[in-house]
C-alpha positions in Angstrom: -45.0 -3.5 90.8 -41.4 -2.7 90.3 -40.3 0.9 90.8 -37.0 2.2 89.5 -36.2 4.9 91.7 -34.9 8.2 90.4 -31.8 9.4 92.2 -33.6 12.3 93.8 -36.4 10.1 94.7 -34.1 7.7 96.4 -32.5 10.4 98.6 -35.7 12.2 99.4 -37.4 8.8 100.3 -34.6 8.2 103.0 -34.1 11.7 104.2 -36.9 14.3 103.0 -39.9 12.3 102.3 -42.0 15.5 102.6 -40.3 16.6 99.2 -42.2 13.6 97.5 -45.6 13.9 96.3 -48.4 12.1 98.1 -48.5 9.7 95.2 -44.8 8.9 95.2 -44.7 8.6 98.8 -47.6 6.2 98.8 -45.9 4.2 96.0 -42.6 3.9 97.9 -44.4 3.0 101.2 -46.4 0.0 99.5 -44.7 -3.0 100.6 -46.0 -4.8 97.8 -44.0 -2.7 95.5 -40.4 -3.6 94.6 -38.0 -0.7 94.9 -35.1 -0.6 92.6 -32.0 1.7 92.3 -29.6 1.6 89.4 -26.0 1.8 90.2 -25.8 4.7 87.7 -27.7 6.7 90.6 -24.8 5.7 93.0 -22.3 7.2 90.5 -24.4 10.4 90.2 -24.6 10.9 93.9 -20.9 10.3 94.3 -20.0 12.9 91.6 -22.6 15.5 93.0 -21.2 15.0 96.4 -17.5 15.4 95.2 -18.8 18.7 93.1 -20.5 19.9 96.4 -23.8 19.9 94.8 -25.5 17.6 97.3 -25.0 16.7 101.0 -26.2 13.5 102.5 -27.5 13.2 105.8 -25.8 9.8 106.1 -22.7 8.4 104.4 -23.8 6.6 101.2 -23.0 3.2 102.1 -25.1 3.4 105.3 -27.8 5.1 103.4 -28.0 2.1 101.0 -27.7 -0.6 103.7 -30.4 1.1 105.7 -32.7 1.2 102.5 -31.9 -2.4 101.6 -32.8 -3.5 105.2 -35.8 -1.7 105.9 -37.3 -1.4 102.3 -35.8 -4.3 100.6 -34.1 -1.9 98.1 -32.4 -3.9 95.1 -29.4 -2.5 93.3 -29.3 -3.0 89.6 -26.1 -3.5 87.8 -25.6 -1.8 84.5 -25.6 -4.4 81.7 -27.6 -5.0 78.6 -30.1 -7.8 79.9 -30.9 -5.7 83.1 -31.5 -2.6 80.8 -33.9 -4.5 78.9 -35.8 -5.7 81.8 -36.4 -2.1 83.0 -38.8 -2.0 80.2 -41.3 -3.7 82.6 -40.7 -1.4 85.4 -42.5 1.6 86.2 -39.8 4.5 85.9 -40.1 6.4 88.9 -38.4 9.6 87.9 -38.5 13.2 89.0 -39.5 15.0 85.8 -38.6 18.6 86.5 -40.6 20.1 83.7 -43.9 18.9 85.3 -42.8 18.4 88.8 -44.9 15.2 88.9 -43.2 13.6 91.9 -42.2 16.6 93.9 -44.4 18.5 96.2 -43.0 21.8 95.0 -45.6 21.4 92.0 -48.7 19.5 92.2 -48.3 16.0 90.4 -49.4 15.9 86.7 -52.3 13.3 86.9 -51.3 12.1 83.4 -47.9 11.4 84.3 -46.7 8.3 86.4 
């Protein structure tokens, strides 16, 4: 299965996996799944770091390199053809209103 990781899921998967729900963690750990990250998430991380809203445990280039090596993470560029291909991906996103991927609230069984 192809999984497009949300920005927070990507950060938590690397640094704080205990923040992910059991299902989200299992999906990330399953070597059969292809983990994808949009370059837009990297922009979001950079902006939030500059604003002091998040702090990473590793430098961003190191974080990406480690995930690419260990988990075969693939970065997706931003263009129309790539965006159209995302339709076939499971959008692996933190939905704050339901907390479906976060341990802070129990996952909603109808979501994801």
